[in-house]
C-alpha positions in Angstrom: 27.4 16.7 8.6 28.1 12.9 9.1 25.5 10.2 9.3 25.9 9.9 13.0 25.5 13.6 13.6 22.3 13.5 11.4 21.0 10.5 13.3 21.5 12.3 16.9 19.1 14.9 15.6 16.5 12.6 14.8 14.0 11.4 17.5 14.4 8.0 19.0 11.9 5.3 17.7 10.0 5.1 20.9 9.2 8.9 20.9 7.7 8.3 17.3 5.7 5.7 18.7 4.5 8.0 21.5 3.7 10.6 18.9 1.9 7.9 16.9 -0.1 6.8 19.8 -1.2 10.4 20.5 -2.2 10.8 17.0 -4.5 7.8 17.2 -6.3 9.4 20.2 -6.6 12.6 18.1 -8.2 10.5 15.3 -10.5 8.7 17.6 -11.9 11.7 19.5 -12.1 13.6 16.4 -14.2 10.8 14.5 -16.6 10.3 17.3 -16.9 14.1 17.9 -17.9 14.5 14.2 -20.3 11.7 14.3 -21.9 12.7 17.5 -21.8 16.7 16.8 -23.4 16.0 13.5 -26.2 14.2 14.8 -26.7 16.6 17.4 -26.4 19.5 15.2 -28.8 18.1 12.8 -31.5 17.6 15.4 -30.9 21.1 16.6 -31.3 22.6 13.3 -34.5 20.4 12.7 -35.9 21.5 16.3 -35.0 25.1 15.2 -37.6 24.9 12.3 -40.4 24.4 14.9 -43.4 26.9 14.7 -43.2 27.4 18.4 -41.3 30.7 19.1 -40.1 29.3 22.5 -38.6 26.3 21.1 -36.8 28.4 18.4 -35.4 30.6 21.2 -34.3 27.8 23.1 -32.3 26.3 20.1 -30.7 29.8 19.3 -29.9 30.2 23.1 -28.0 26.9 23.0 -25.9 27.9 19.9 -25.2 31.3 21.2 -23.8 30.0 24.5 -21.6 27.4 22.9 -20.6 29.4 19.8 -19.9 32.7 21.3 -17.6 31.4 24.4 -14.1 29.9 24.0 -13.8 26.2 23.8 -11.0 26.1 26.5 -13.2 27.4 29.5 -15.9 25.1 28.2 -13.6 22.0 28.7 -12.6 23.4 32.0 -16.3 23.7 32.8 -16.9 20.0 31.8 -14.0 18.7 33.6 -13.7 20.7 36.9 -17.5 21.6 37.1 -19.4 18.7 35.9 -16.8 16.4 36.7 -16.9 17.1 40.3 -20.5 16.5 40.6 -20.4 13.0 39.1 -20.6 10.1 41.5 -17.1 9.1 43.2 -17.7 5.5 42.3 -18.3 6.1 38.6 -15.2 8.4 38.4 -12.9 5.7 40.3 -14.4 2.9 37.8 -13.5 5.2 34.6 -9.9 6.0 36.3 -9.2 2.2 36.5 -10.0 2.0 32.7 -12.1 -1.2 33.1 -12.6 -3.5 30.2 -15.8 -5.2 28.8 -15.4 -8.7 27.6 -17.8 -9.6 24.8 -16.4 -12.9 24.4 -15.1 -12.3 20.8 -14.0 -8.9 21.4 -12.6 -6.9 24.5 -13.4 -3.3 24.9 -11.6 -0.8 26.7 -13.3 2.1 28.1 -11.8 5.4 27.5 -10.2 7.6 30.2 -12.3 9.9 32.2 -10.4 13.0 30.6 -11.2 11.4 27.0 -14.9 11.0 27.7 -15.3 14.7 29.1 -13.1 16.2 26.5 -15.4 14.4 23.9 -18.5 15.8 25.5 -17.3 19.2 25.6 -15.8 19.0 22.1 -19.3 17.7 20.9 -21.4 20.4 22.5 -19.2 23.3 21.2 -19.0 21.5 17.7 -22.6 21.0 17.4 -23.7 24.7 17.8 -21.5 25.4 14.6 -23.0 22.5 12.6 -26.2 23.4 13.5 -25.9 26.6 12.1 -24.5 25.2 8.8 -27.5 23.0 8.6 -29.8 25.8 9.1 -27.9 27.9 6.5 -28.5 25.0 4.3 -32.2 25.0 4.9 -32.5 28.5 4.5 -30.8 28.3 1.2 -33.7 26.4 -0.3 -36.4 28.8 -1.5 -39.4 28.9 0.6 -41.7 28.5 -2.4 -40.6 24.9 -2.8 -41.9 24.2 0.9 -45.1 26.0 0.0 -45.4 24.0 -3.3 -45.1 20.7 -1.6 -47.7 21.6 1.1 -50.0 22.5 -1.6 -49.5 19.1 -3.4 -50.5 17.3 -0.2 -47.3 16.6 1.6 -47.4 17.3 5.3 -44.5 19.4 6.8 -42.4 16.5 7.8 -42.7 15.0 4.3 -41.8 18.3 2.7 -38.6 18.5 4.5 -37.9 14.7 4.0 -38.2 14.8 0.4 -37.8 18.3 -0.9 -36.0 20.6 1.6 -33.3 18.4 3.2 -31.7 16.6 0.1 -31.1 20.2 -1.3 -30.2 21.8 1.9 -27.6 19.0 2.4 -25.8 19.8 -0.9 -25.6 23.5 0.2 -24.5 22.8 3.7 -21.9 20.0 2.9 -18.8 22.2 1.9 -19.1 24.2 5.1 -19.9 21.1 7.1 -16.4 19.7 5.9 -14.6 22.9 7.1 -16.3 22.4 10.5 -15.0 18.7 10.4 -11.5 19.9 9.8 -12.0 22.4 12.8 -12.9 19.6 14.9 -9.6 18.0 14.3 -7.6 21.2 15.0 -9.7 21.9 18.2 -9.2 18.4 19.5 -5.6 19.8 20.6 -7.3 21.8 23.2 -8.2 18.8 25.1 -4.7 18.5 26.2 -5.7 21.0 28.9 -7.7 18.6 30.8 -5.2 15.7 30.4 -6.3 14.1 27.4 -3.2 12.0 25.9 -3.8 13.2 22.2 -1.1 14.4 19.9 -0.4 17.8 21.3 -0.3 16.4 24.8 2.2 13.6 23.8 4.4 16.4 21.8 4.8 18.1 24.9 6.0 15.1 26.9 8.4 14.2 24.0 9.8 17.7 23.9 10.4 17.9 27.6 12.3 14.5 27.6 14.2 14.7 24.3 14.8 18.5 24.1 14.4 18.3 20.4 11.4 20.8 19.9 11.6 21.5 16.2 11.9 17.7 15.4 9.1 17.0 17.8 6.6 19.6 16.7 7.4 19.4 13.1 6.3 15.7 13.1 3.3 16.5 15.1 2.4 19.4 12.7 2.6 17.1 9.7 0.5 14.5 11.4 -2.2 17.1 11.8 -1.9 18.3 8.3 -2.4 14.9 7.1 -5.6 14.3 9.0 -7.0 17.7 7.9 -6.2 17.1 4.2 -7.7 13.7 4.1 -10.9 15.0 5.6 -10.9 17.9 3.0 -10.0 15.6 0.1 -12.6 13.1 0.9 -15.2 15.7 1.5 -14.6 17.4 -1.6 -14.7 14.0 -3.6 -18.1 13.3 -1.9 -19.5 16.8 -2.6 -18.6 16.4 -6.3 -20.6 13.0 -6.1 -23.5 14.9 -4.7 -23.4 17.5 -7.2 -23.2 14.9 -10.1 -26.3 13.1 -8.6 -28.1 16.4 -8.4 -27.4 17.2 -12.1 -28.8 13.8 -13.3 
């Protein structure tokens, strides 16, 4: 096979830029979702430790609704359901993708689809992350809580200084797995029009008709992102273990 024939099988440079732009959107929505869902999941786990049975039932109900239903219908609910009841002026403002000039920096508002995709992905992922935090808390012996209370610490201080540091070490490896799932689940936001990697891959495949080359590159980019998150997570977990052993 000649060099010309090989070059004809490769994607054109502008298609590669399309895929890169889609990859950047995937990374952006994944990082934002990881941050927001971790905060929300942690709050849910802490609220779930309440002594009020009603509050615990509410948290369990939240987790059950989002964990036991597929992500794709949830995204449709946020986009077609909640999206339709938002004020028209707000939606038109977002569709114009306005910019906020801070003087030293110009911030471009994300698209309407991006915001609702992020919301749907965050609510879905936070329910799993909340369960990982809850499992970490339950992994700490109850005797340690009782001992700290007997030493004069209140319930919050016991969690802050005794329970949470240990539970975080227990929950961290499963949390890394959830973060990798977030990257993979972000591909479903293409169904509501988010210009992430999977969405762009479909556009490139439709225009170039080079299916194998297109999706091979997209798959490779997903693998890179997941491997980086897994590697960084493992390194940080080893650091946590070494600190705990000191």
